[in-house]
C-alpha positions in Angstrom: -6.4 22.0 50.5 -3.9 24.7 51.3 -0.5 24.9 51.7 1.6 25.8 54.7 5.3 27.1 55.6 6.7 26.0 59.0 10.3 27.0 59.5 11.9 25.2 62.6 15.8 26.1 63.9 17.7 23.4 62.9 21.5 22.1 63.6 23.3 20.6 60.9 24.8 17.3 61.5 28.8 17.6 61.1 29.6 14.4 59.6 33.4 15.5 59.8 32.7 15.8 64.1 35.6 13.5 65.9 34.0 11.7 68.7 36.1 12.0 72.0 38.7 9.3 72.2 37.5 8.2 75.5 34.0 7.7 74.3 35.0 6.1 71.0 36.9 3.1 72.6 34.1 2.6 75.1 31.7 1.5 72.0 34.8 -0.5 70.2 34.6 -2.5 73.2 31.0 -2.9 73.2 30.4 -1.0 76.3 27.5 1.2 75.3 26.0 1.9 78.7 29.7 3.2 79.8 29.9 5.1 76.6 26.4 6.7 76.8 27.1 7.6 80.8 30.2 9.4 79.6 28.2 11.2 76.3 25.9 12.9 78.9 29.2 13.4 81.5 30.6 15.3 78.6 27.5 17.1 77.5 26.7 18.2 81.1 30.4 19.3 82.2 32.0 20.6 79.1 32.0 23.8 77.3 30.7 22.7 74.0 29.0 24.5 71.7 25.5 23.4 70.2 26.5 21.6 67.8 29.0 19.5 69.4 26.4 18.7 71.8 24.0 17.7 69.0 26.0 15.4 67.6 27.1 13.8 70.9 23.4 13.2 71.5 22.9 11.5 68.5 26.1 9.4 68.6 24.5 8.0 71.7 21.2 7.5 69.9 23.5 5.5 67.2 23.8 3.2 69.9 20.0 2.7 70.6 19.3 1.8 67.1 22.7 -0.6 67.0 21.2 -2.3 70.0 17.7 -2.9 68.3 19.2 -3.9 65.3 21.4 -6.6 67.1 18.7 -8.0 69.1 19.1 -11.8 68.9 20.9 -14.4 71.4 22.2 -17.5 70.3 19.5 -19.3 71.1 16.9 -17.1 69.4 18.9 -18.0 65.6 20.0 -21.8 66.1 16.1 -23.4 65.2 16.2 -21.7 62.1 19.8 -22.2 61.3 19.5 -26.3 62.4 17.1 -26.7 59.9 19.5 -26.8 57.3 22.3 -27.5 59.6 21.1 -30.1 62.4 24.5 -31.3 63.3 26.3 -27.7 63.6 28.6 -27.5 65.7 29.9 -24.7 68.2 32.8 -24.1 66.4 31.5 -23.9 63.2 29.4 -21.1 64.6 32.7 -19.5 65.4 34.0 -20.2 62.1 30.7 -18.1 60.8 30.9 -15.4 62.9 35.1 -15.1 62.4 34.4 -14.6 58.6 31.6 -12.5 59.3 28.8 -14.5 57.4 27.3 -15.0 60.7 27.0 -11.2 61.7 27.3 -10.5 65.4 28.9 -8.1 67.9 29.4 -7.7 71.8 26.7 -5.2 73.3 27.4 -4.7 77.4 29.2 -7.9 77.7 26.6 -10.2 75.7 27.4 -11.6 72.1 24.3 -10.3 70.3 23.6 -11.4 66.5 21.6 -9.1 64.2 18.2 -9.5 63.7 18.6 -11.3 60.4 21.8 -13.0 60.9 20.5 -16.3 60.6 18.5 -16.1 57.6 21.5 -13.8 56.1 24.0 -16.6 57.0 22.9 -18.6 54.1 23.0 -15.8 51.6 26.3 -14.8 52.6 28.5 -17.6 53.0 29.9 -19.2 49.5 29.4 -23.0 51.2 25.7 -22.6 52.1 24.2 -20.9 49.6 25.1 -24.1 47.7 24.1 -26.7 49.7 20.8 -28.4 49.2 17.6 -27.0 49.6 19.1 -23.7 49.4 16.0 -21.8 51.3 17.1 -18.0 49.6 17.7 -19.1 45.4 17.7 -16.1 43.7 15.2 -17.4 40.7 12.4 -17.7 43.7 12.3 -14.1 44.3 9.0 -12.1 42.2 11.1 -9.4 41.3 13.4 -11.6 39.1 10.4 -13.2 37.9 9.0 -10.2 36.3 12.9 -8.6 35.3 13.2 -12.2 33.5 9.8 -11.3 31.1 10.5 -7.5 30.9 13.8 -7.4 29.8 13.4 -9.4 26.0 10.7 -7.6 26.0 11.7 -3.8 26.7 15.0 -4.5 24.2 12.7 -5.7 21.5 10.1 -2.4 22.2 13.4 -0.4 21.9 14.4 -1.8 18.6 10.5 -1.2 17.5 10.5 2.5 18.3 14.0 3.1 18.6 12.6 5.6 21.9 14.9 5.7 25.2 11.6 6.2 27.3 8.9 4.0 26.4 6.0 1.2 27.7 4.3 3.5 29.9 2.3 2.5 32.8 -0.6 4.0 34.9 0.9 3.5 38.6 -1.5 4.7 41.1 -0.3 4.1 44.9 -1.6 5.0 48.3 1.1 5.4 51.5 0.2 5.0 54.8 2.0 5.2 58.1 0.5 4.6 61.3 1.9 5.5 64.2 1.8 3.0 67.6 -0.1 4.1 70.7 1.2 5.9 73.3 4.3 7.0 71.9 3.2 10.8 71.3 0.9 12.2 74.1 -2.5 12.9 73.8 -3.2 16.4 72.2 0.5 16.8 70.9 1.2 17.5 67.1 3.5 15.1 64.8 5.5 16.1 61.8 5.4 13.7 59.0 7.6 14.1 55.9 6.6 11.5 53.5 8.3 10.0 50.2 6.2 11.6 47.2 7.5 10.8 43.2 9.8 13.0 41.6 9.3 14.5 38.3 11.5 13.3 35.2 11.5 11.4 32.0 10.6 8.1 33.6 7.7 9.8 36.2 5.1 12.1 34.4 2.2 13.4 35.1 2.7 13.0 39.3 -0.8 13.9 41.0 -1.9 13.7 44.4 -5.0 12.3 44.9 -5.6 12.5 48.4 -4.2 13.6 51.5 -5.9 13.1 55.2 -4.7 16.3 56.2 -6.4 20.0 54.8 -2.7 21.6 55.0 0.2 20.1 53.4 3.8 20.8 51.5 5.3 19.2 48.1 8.6 19.5 47.8 9.7 21.1 44.6 10.9 18.1 42.6 14.6 19.4 42.3 14.7 19.1 46.0 17.3 15.5 46.1 14.9 14.7 48.6 11.1 14.8 47.3 8.6 14.5 50.3 5.0 15.4 51.2 5.0 17.0 54.6 1.8 17.4 57.0 1.0 17.7 60.5 -1.6 15.5 62.8 -3.0 15.9 66.1 -2.7 12.6 68.6 -6.2 12.2 69.7 -8.0 10.0 72.7 -7.9 6.2 71.7 -7.3 6.8 67.9 -4.6 5.7 66.3 -2.7 8.6 64.7 -2.9 7.7 60.4 -1.1 9.5 57.9 -2.3 9.0 54.4 -2.2 9.8 50.7 -2.5 8.6 47.4 -0.8 9.6 44.3 -1.2 8.7 40.8 1.6 9.2 37.7 3.1 7.8 34.6 5.5 5.3 35.1 8.2 4.6 31.6 10.6 2.2 31.3 14.4 3.6 30.3 15.9 1.8 27.6 19.8 2.4 26.8 22.3 0.9 24.5 25.8 1.5 25.1 28.8 0.1 23.8 30.6 -0.6 26.7 34.0 -0.8 24.7 34.2 2.6 23.1 36.8 5.1 24.5 35.0 8.1 26.1 36.3 11.5 27.5 35.4 13.8 30.1 35.7 17.3 29.8 35.1 18.5 33.8 36.6 22.2 32.5 33.1 23.8 31.6 30.8 21.5 33.4 31.6 22.5 37.2 28.5 20.6 38.4 29.4 17.7 36.4 32.8 17.8 38.3 30.8 17.5 41.9 30.2 13.6 41.1 33.7 12.8 40.9 34.5 14.4 44.2 34.4 12.2 47.8 31.5 13.0 50.0 32.0 12.0 53.3 31.0 10.2 55.2 30.2 7.1 52.8 31.8 8.5 49.6 35.5 8.8 50.3 38.5 7.4 48.3 40.0 5.8 51.3 42.9 3.3 51.3 40.9 0.4 51.5 38.4 1.6 48.3 41.8 2.5 46.3 43.6 -1.0 46.8 40.0 -2.7 45.8 39.8 -0.5 42.6 43.4 -1.6 41.2 42.1 -4.8 41.9 38.9 -4.7 39.8 40.2 -2.0 37.6 44.0 -3.1 36.7 45.8 -1.3 33.9 42.1 -0.8 32.6 41.9 3.3 31.3 38.9 2.9 29.0 36.3 4.6 31.2 32.9 2.6 30.3 35.5 -0.7 30.5 36.1 0.1 34.0 32.7 0.6 34.7 31.5 -2.5 33.3 34.5 -4.2 35.6 33.1 -2.5 38.6 29.6 -3.7 38.1 30.8 -7.4 37.0 33.0 -7.5 40.2 30.3 -6.4 42.8 27.9 -8.8 41.1 30.2 -11.8 41.2 31.6 -11.3 44.6 28.9 -9.0 47.1 26.0 -11.2 47.6 22.8 -9.3 49.0 22.0 -9.4 52.8 19.3 -7.7 54.9 21.0 -4.8 56.0 21.4 -3.0 59.8 20.4 0.8 59.4 22.3 3.0 57.8 22.5 5.4 60.6 24.6 3.3 62.3 27.4 2.7 59.9 30.3 5.1 59.9 31.3 4.3 56.1 28.7 2.0 54.3 31.2 1.3 51.6 34.0 0.4 53.4 31.3 -2.2 55.4 30.9 -3.7 52.2 34.4 -4.5 51.7 34.6 -5.8 55.3 32.0 -7.6 55.5 31.9 -8.9 51.6 28.0 -8.2 51.6 25.3 -5.5 51.4 21.5 -4.6 50.3 20.8 -2.7 47.6 22.0 0.8 48.4 25.1 -0.8 50.4 26.6 -1.8 46.6 25.5 1.2 44.9 27.4 3.4 47.2 30.1 1.0 46.7 29.5 1.1 43.1 28.9 5.1 43.4 32.3 5.6 45.1 34.8 2.8 42.7 33.1 5.3 39.8 34.0 8.5 41.0 37.6 7.4 42.2 38.1 6.5 38.6 37.1 10.2 37.2 33.5 8.7 36.5 30.8 10.8 37.2 28.2 8.7 39.3 25.3 9.6 42.0 22.9 8.2 43.5 18.6 7.5 43.3 16.4 5.8 45.2 13.0 4.8 46.0 10.5 2.0 45.7 10.4 -1.1 43.4 7.0 -1.6 42.8 7.0 -4.8 40.8 3.8 -6.9 40.4 5.6 -9.7 42.5 7.2 -7.8 44.7 7.2 -4.2 46.4 9.9 -2.8 48.7 12.6 -0.5 49.4 14.5 0.2 46.5 18.3 2.3 45.9 20.4 2.5 42.8 22.4 4.7 40.8 23.5 7.0 37.8 26.1 7.4 35.9 27.4 9.8 33.1 27.9 9.2 29.6 28.7 12.1 27.1 25.8 11.9 24.1 23.7 10.0 26.8 23.6 12.2 29.8 22.7 10.5 32.9 21.9 7.1 32.8 20.6 4.3 35.3 22.7 1.6 36.9 20.9 -0.9 39.4 23.7 -2.9 41.1 21.9 -5.1 43.2 19.6 -6.6 40.3 23.0 -7.5 38.7 24.0 -9.7 35.8 20.8 -12.2 34.5 21.3 -15.6 33.4 20.3 -14.6 29.4 23.1 -15.5 26.8 22.4 -12.1 24.9 24.9 -9.6 26.2 22.4 -6.9 26.3 19.8 -8.6 27.8 22.6 -10.2 30.3 23.8 -6.4 31.4 20.5 -4.8 31.1 20.4 -2.8 34.5 24.0 -1.4 33.4 22.2 1.7 31.6 18.5 0.6 31.5 15.6 0.2 34.3 12.3 -1.2 33.8 8.7 0.4 34.7 9.0 -0.4 38.4 11.3 1.8 39.8 9.4 4.5 41.7 12.1 7.6 41.9 11.9 9.6 45.4 16.0 10.8 45.8 19.0 12.2 43.8 21.1 12.2 46.2 21.9 10.8 50.0 22.0 13.2 53.0 20.2 15.9 52.3 18.3 18.6 54.0 13.9 18.7 54.1 11.8 21.6 53.2 10.5 22.5 56.1 13.5 21.6 57.9 13.7 18.6 60.4 14.3 19.8 64.2 15.4 16.5 65.5 17.9 13.7 63.9 16.7 11.4 61.4 15.4 7.9 62.0 17.5 7.1 58.3 20.4 9.5 57.9 21.2 8.7 54.3 17.9 7.5 52.5 14.6 8.8 52.3 12.1 5.9 51.3 9.9 5.1 54.5 9.4 8.7 56.0 10.7 10.9 58.9 8.3 11.5 61.8 8.8 13.9 65.0 7.0 15.5 67.8 8.4 18.5 70.0 10.0 15.9 72.4 11.9 14.3 69.8 12.4 12.0 66.7 10.2 9.1 66.3 12.2 6.0 65.4 11.3 3.0 63.1 10.5 1.1 65.7 7.2 3.3 66.7 5.3 3.2 63.6 4.4 0.9 60.7 4.2 1.9 56.9 2.1 0.2 53.8 2.0 0.7 50.3 -0.5 -0.5 48.0 -0.1 -0.6 44.1 -2.6 -0.6 41.1 -1.5 -0.9 37.8 -3.3 0.2 35.1 -3.5 0.8 31.1 -0.6 1.5 29.5 
């Protein structure tokens, strides 16, 4: 199989771009039709440069993405809620909306609910989380079953062998993406970027086993988003399928860290490390809201590792998991988490990273998939830098486990099991080859990206699937 290089013209999204006030006001009111009309008028009749037009058109596209996420009416969500609250009253619904445990917004004069608002209600609302017959008890999650079994075993293996990276398991995965019929005309070329495992201490011997294209590009493992890129032509009466398979060795990482120890950072001799205590707009910003929360959590504590543990524990105890709207539709994810007091794995990870950086603790992003035998899904986590250890993983959403032993309880504050597939080391970075149109996922990269000469192909127009086989250790 041969490799190809394709060069595209690319206009980079300038996150600092400020929307015209008149457009921003209409969006805040939920007047999406009016806002899109204003954007079209500004693009057509104003003397704007290409980047400004690119940003304005993307803001218009974001409104369509929000509308896809908020697509339910009250009659769509009530049947599920009434399974557990059969006598619920209209005033109670309004109270849930007011405290943001029932996520909604007004769009073009209609009250529209997040597509998973009914289920999230029982995850987010403190009273409803504890009702009898709670439909989402944490203990039934497949990955929690796996991790409860894995944690004592991995700590025991560490004590036996004194190895940081251990228990290698051979993973074979097949990834496929199927484009819906009629989205792209027959004969057109569709370009695709898809997740490809990093080469690192937890992932070794990464091999491409097959690919249903003769020509492809595998990005260097040093690229923050590692992808495999290839193209397919749309054929008549045939589904367009991108498919490839990979194998690699997956290691657990175990670090026994004394979080009472006082550590110091010397950034004067490490300019790269200093980058990871800085802001990185639009999501990692030291706003008044973030500073206020940091003061609440950290108090007068000065020891860096104790601060890390305080942040991890506070988020675990106060921010329940809930399925999330698309990241590309959120202006600042950590502030969104604070405002709504819930978040999925990537959202709480960004909050954790931001709070760590604000307190002078180097922190960065990692993501890919969780590939536990009982549960396969997209997943995000973080890393922090600790002298004498280097970068160590922190899985905020896996959180604190119900063990009496402190090492077992806080296992994911510094360690990971075998079932975290790493694809990304940062957020919102470029691909190679460069993508022409705005990404479907502007922050993360786990499902893939598709486009053709007519534009980006958003998530609602294609499906993805991952199959995993677990080999011998």
